[in-house]
N, CA, C and O of each residue as an XYZ file, in Angstrom:
344
protein
N     -91.992    -15.831   -121.598
C     -92.800    -14.600   -121.586
C     -92.347    -13.642   -122.715
O     -91.173    -13.277   -122.773
N     -93.221    -13.258   -123.561
C     -92.878    -12.502   -124.697
C     -92.470    -11.070   -124.323
O     -91.891    -10.351   -125.138
N     -92.778    -10.663   -123.082
C     -92.409     -9.340   -122.603
C     -90.917     -9.104   -122.624
O     -90.464     -7.960   -122.670
N     -90.148    -10.186   -122.589
C     -88.701    -10.050   -122.669
C     -88.218     -9.458   -123.988
O     -87.106     -8.937   -124.075
N     -89.056     -9.542   -125.004
C     -88.696     -8.955   -126.280
C     -88.572     -7.462   -126.194
O     -87.940     -6.850   -127.055
N     -89.175     -6.830   -125.150
C     -89.022     -5.408   -125.003
C     -87.635     -4.954   -124.656
O     -87.340     -3.759   -124.673
N     -86.783     -5.898   -124.342
C     -85.355     -5.631   -124.038
C     -84.563     -5.452   -125.328
O     -83.493     -4.845   -125.289
N     -85.023     -5.938   -126.441
C     -84.243     -5.983   -127.693
C     -83.872     -4.590   -128.154
O     -82.703     -4.315   -128.427
N     -84.855     -3.706   -128.243
C     -84.554     -2.360   -128.778
C     -83.518     -1.602   -127.958
O     -82.536     -1.104   -128.509
N     -83.726     -1.510   -126.646
C     -82.717     -0.818   -125.794
C     -81.357     -1.477   -125.859
O     -80.346     -0.777   -125.924
N     -81.297     -2.795   -125.846
C     -80.017     -3.488   -125.892
C     -79.325     -3.215   -127.201
O     -78.113     -3.002   -127.228
N     -80.071     -3.216   -128.289
C     -79.443     -2.926   -129.587
C     -78.910     -1.496   -129.634
O     -77.840     -1.249   -130.190
N     -79.642     -0.567   -129.061
C     -79.234      0.841   -129.024
C     -77.939      0.996   -128.201
O     -77.054      1.771   -128.563
N     -77.850      0.285   -127.149
C     -76.647      0.383   -126.270
C     -75.430     -0.437   -126.682
O     -74.301      0.052   -126.693
N     -75.701     -1.745   -127.033
C     -74.612     -2.687   -127.217
C     -74.346     -2.987   -128.690
O     -73.272     -3.480   -129.036
N     -75.317     -2.694   -129.563
C     -75.219     -2.882   -131.063
C     -75.344     -4.337   -131.457
O     -75.772     -4.605   -132.580
N     -74.999     -5.306   -130.606
C     -75.102     -6.728   -130.930
C     -75.789     -7.423   -129.760
O     -75.483     -7.157   -128.597
N     -76.708     -8.304   -130.080
C     -77.302     -9.153   -129.025
C     -77.498    -10.554   -129.567
O     -77.645    -10.766   -130.771
N     -77.495    -11.478   -128.670
C     -77.676    -12.892   -129.037
C     -78.589    -13.537   -127.975
O     -78.278    -13.508   -126.784
N     -79.703    -14.111   -128.412
C     -80.616    -14.784   -127.539
C     -80.674    -16.260   -127.885
O     -81.106    -16.659   -128.967
N     -80.217    -17.063   -126.913
C     -80.159    -18.519   -127.144
C     -81.549    -19.188   -126.962
O     -81.943    -20.039   -127.760
N     -82.281    -18.783   -125.893
C     -83.565    -19.441   -125.624
C     -84.683    -18.374   -125.653
O     -84.968    -17.707   -124.658
N     -85.268    -18.256   -126.786
C     -86.337    -17.287   -126.917
C     -87.586    -17.738   -126.167
O     -87.779    -18.935   -125.953
N     -88.443    -16.786   -125.763
C     -89.626    -17.165   -125.005
C     -90.550    -17.988   -125.916
O     -90.563    -17.835   -127.138
N     -91.296    -18.839   -125.281
C     -92.192    -19.765   -126.014
C     -93.545    -19.101   -126.325
O     -93.620    -17.970   -126.806
N     -94.600    -19.858   -126.027
C     -95.939    -19.450   -126.424
C     -96.455    -18.237   -125.582
O     -95.759    -17.695   -124.723
N     -97.641    -17.883   -125.874
C     -98.296    -16.746   -125.307
C     -99.670    -17.130   -124.831
O    -100.384    -17.826   -125.552
N    -100.083    -16.704   -123.631
C    -101.442    -17.048   -123.114
C    -102.512    -16.268   -123.871
O    -103.690    -16.612   -123.785
N    -102.136    -15.238   -124.601
C    -103.151    -14.473   -125.358
C    -103.427    -15.062   -126.723
O    -104.291    -14.549   -127.433
N    -102.740    -16.110   -127.122
C    -102.917    -16.741   -128.420
C    -101.637    -16.771   -129.251
O    -100.548    -16.494   -128.746
N    -101.776    -17.095   -130.470
C    -100.617    -17.254   -131.337
C    -100.091    -15.860   -131.721
O    -100.800    -15.072   -132.348
N     -98.860    -15.576   -131.343
C     -98.218    -14.293   -131.713
C     -96.801    -14.618   -132.011
O     -96.097    -15.145   -131.149
N     -96.320    -14.309   -133.269
C     -94.982    -14.626   -133.657
C     -94.060    -13.408   -133.319
O     -94.537    -12.326   -132.977
N     -92.792    -13.624   -133.426
C     -91.796    -12.572   -133.250
C     -91.415    -11.868   -134.542
O     -90.618    -10.930   -134.544
N     -91.996    -12.335   -135.640
C     -91.751    -11.801   -136.995
C     -91.883    -10.273   -137.117
O     -91.033     -9.639   -137.743
N     -92.909     -9.686   -136.545
C     -93.049     -8.233   -136.662
C     -91.868     -7.536   -136.088
O     -91.460     -6.499   -136.610
N     -91.278     -8.066   -135.005
C     -90.097     -7.416   -134.419
C     -88.917     -7.517   -135.342
O     -88.187     -6.541   -135.519
N     -88.708     -8.672   -135.937
C     -87.571     -8.912   -136.886
C     -87.801     -8.020   -138.090
O     -86.853     -7.405   -138.579
N     -89.026     -7.926   -138.586
C     -89.331     -7.111   -139.767
C     -89.005     -5.644   -139.473
O     -88.410     -4.961   -140.307
N     -89.394     -5.158   -138.288
C     -89.144     -3.774   -137.904
C     -87.673     -3.497   -137.812
O     -87.203     -2.483   -138.328
N     -86.931     -4.369   -137.169
C     -85.484     -4.204   -137.024
C     -84.830     -4.217   -138.407
O     -83.963     -3.389   -138.687
N     -85.221     -5.109   -139.236
C     -84.642     -5.178   -140.566
C     -84.852     -3.864   -141.340
O     -83.954     -3.421   -142.056
N     -86.009     -3.254   -141.202
C     -86.283     -1.967   -141.836
C     -85.362     -0.916   -141.328
O     -85.095      0.052   -142.041
N     -84.859     -1.052   -140.131
C     -83.996     -0.073   -139.504
C     -82.478     -0.366   -139.819
O     -81.587      0.361   -139.379
N     -82.249     -1.414   -140.564
C     -80.871     -1.763   -140.974
C     -80.183     -2.789   -140.096
O     -78.991     -3.066   -140.227
N     -81.005     -3.360   -139.170
C     -80.389     -4.352   -138.256
C     -80.338     -5.754   -138.953
O     -81.326     -6.208   -139.531
N     -79.196     -6.390   -138.878
C     -79.054     -7.688   -139.465
C     -79.609     -8.732   -138.447
O     -79.103     -8.805   -137.327
N     -80.590     -9.502   -138.802
C     -81.249    -10.422   -137.919
C     -81.072    -11.830   -138.450
O     -81.378    -12.103   -139.610
N     -80.588    -12.711   -137.622
C     -80.504    -14.180   -137.907
C     -81.328    -14.963   -136.948
O     -81.111    -14.918   -135.737
N     -82.319    -15.716   -137.508
C     -83.242    -16.470   -136.686
C     -82.828    -17.931   -136.690
O     -82.399    -18.474   -137.707
N     -82.969    -18.557   -135.516
C     -82.862    -20.030   -135.372
C     -84.132    -20.592   -134.901
O     -85.116    -19.862   -134.785
N     -84.173    -21.867   -134.617
C     -85.434    -22.485   -134.185
C     -85.926    -21.879   -132.894
O     -87.116    -21.597   -132.758
N     -85.031    -21.673   -131.940
C     -85.392    -21.038   -130.699
C     -84.353    -19.968   -130.252
O     -84.175    -19.683   -129.068
N     -83.681    -19.398   -131.287
C     -82.707    -18.382   -130.935
C     -82.725    -17.297   -132.016
O     -83.256    -17.487   -133.110
N     -82.126    -16.157   -131.670
C     -81.950    -15.069   -132.604
C     -80.723    -14.213   -132.312
O     -80.424    -13.981   -131.141
N     -80.053    -13.767   -133.246
C     -78.934    -12.836   -133.045
C     -79.177    -11.628   -133.879
O     -79.688    -11.729   -134.994
N     -78.818    -10.470   -133.356
C     -79.045     -9.205   -134.124
C     -77.784     -8.347   -134.035
O     -77.096     -8.326   -133.015
N     -77.499     -7.637   -135.134
C     -76.381     -6.803   -135.229
C     -76.893     -5.436   -135.747
O     -77.376     -5.313   -136.872
N     -76.763     -4.431   -134.882
C     -77.251     -3.110   -135.249
C     -76.143     -2.128   -135.646
O     -76.309     -0.921   -135.468
N     -75.050     -2.601   -136.163
C     -73.951     -1.764   -136.598
C     -74.373     -0.780   -137.632
O     -73.809      0.312   -137.701
N     -75.361     -1.120   -138.459
C     -75.855     -0.231   -139.529
C     -77.239      0.322   -139.243
O     -78.000      0.628   -140.161
N     -77.555      0.445   -137.974
C     -78.839      1.009   -137.583
C     -79.059      2.418   -138.110
O     -78.184      3.276   -137.991
N     -80.250      2.659   -138.702
C     -80.525      3.949   -139.272
C     -81.983      4.310   -138.967
O     -82.777      3.435   -138.623
N     -82.330      5.568   -139.089
C     -83.699      5.976   -138.970
C     -84.470      5.580   -140.197
O     -83.932      5.649   -141.302
N     -85.721      5.165   -140.048
C     -86.511      4.785   -141.213
C     -87.984      4.843   -140.810
O     -88.334      4.758   -139.633
N     -88.826      4.990   -141.822
C     -90.231      4.901   -141.641
C     -90.657      3.593   -142.236
O     -90.108      3.140   -143.240
N     -91.660      2.975   -141.598
C     -92.159      1.703   -142.076
C     -93.524      1.459   -141.545
O     -93.914      1.984   -140.502
N     -94.262      0.641   -142.283
C     -95.614      0.193   -141.770
C     -95.516     -1.291   -141.458
O     -95.166     -2.102   -142.315
N     -95.825     -1.623   -140.239
C     -95.835     -3.056   -139.881
C     -97.002     -3.776   -140.600
O     -98.049     -3.182   -140.859
N     -96.793     -5.044   -140.907
C     -97.823     -5.813   -141.632
C     -98.967     -6.232   -140.716
O    -100.026     -6.642   -141.190
N     -98.761     -6.133   -139.430
C     -99.789     -6.406   -138.444
C     -99.657     -5.454   -137.262
O     -98.569     -4.942   -137.000
N    -100.719     -5.221   -136.569
C    -100.627     -4.391   -135.359
C     -99.782     -5.048   -134.283
O    -100.033     -6.195   -133.916
N     -98.829     -4.371   -133.796
C     -97.995     -4.929   -132.788
C     -97.368     -3.768   -131.963
O     -96.393     -3.148   -132.388
N     -97.929     -3.508   -130.836
C     -97.460     -2.386   -130.018
C     -96.030     -2.577   -129.511
O     -95.243     -1.632   -129.454
N     -95.701     -3.868   -129.131
C     -94.363     -4.139   -128.650
C     -93.270     -3.941   -129.770
O     -92.169     -3.461   -129.500
N     -93.610     -4.313   -130.971
C     -92.636     -4.133   -132.061
C     -92.447     -2.594   -132.330
O     -91.334     -2.146   -132.608
N     -93.494     -1.848   -132.246
C     -93.447     -0.433   -132.420
C     -92.526      0.173   -131.305
O     -91.651      0.992   -131.587
N     -92.753     -0.250   -130.067
C     -91.926      0.246   -128.905
C     -90.464     -0.123   -129.140
O     -89.561      0.676   -128.894
N     -90.255     -1.311   -129.605
C     -88.850     -1.706   -129.893
C     -88.189     -0.789   -130.938
O     -87.033     -0.396   -130.777
N     -88.922     -0.452   -132.001
C     -88.383      0.404   -133.009
C     -88.008      1.757   -132.401
O     -86.927      2.276   -132.679
N     -88.862      2.321   -131.599
C     -88.569      3.637   -130.979
C     -87.432      3.520   -130.016
O     -86.551      4.378   -130.026
N     -87.396      2.505   -129.180
C     -86.332      2.384   -128.175
C     -84.963      2.060   -128.786
O     -83.937      2.313   -128.154
N     -84.932      1.520   -129.972
C     -83.618      1.180   -130.574
C     -82.932      2.455   -131.165
O     -81.766      2.418   -131.557
N     -83.664      3.530   -131.210
C     -83.115      4.766   -131.822
C     -82.518      5.575   -130.701
O     -83.236      6.249   -129.964
N     -81.204      5.513   -130.566
C     -80.474      6.208   -129.579
C     -80.018      7.590   -130.140
O     -79.424      7.632   -131.217
N     -80.278      8.701   -129.442
C     -79.830      9.992   -129.978
C     -78.355     10.120   -129.935
O     -77.813     11.145   -130.349
């Protein structure tokens, strides 16, 4: 379930590093990649490493930034906002 990706932003804000071994698979709504999330996090200074079915992220250099996503993605936008801890 791709809804688990909503945990990424808050977890990065709190723990600064996350590692996901088994990423969620397909989506019943159609083909949707996780690339917009990675793109958004990279724009915020997060180091993202992708594997075939895994991802690790390091937010040690997390910073505020403005960016335009290359596709509409509400969840990626939510992740960007939730990763910004005051």
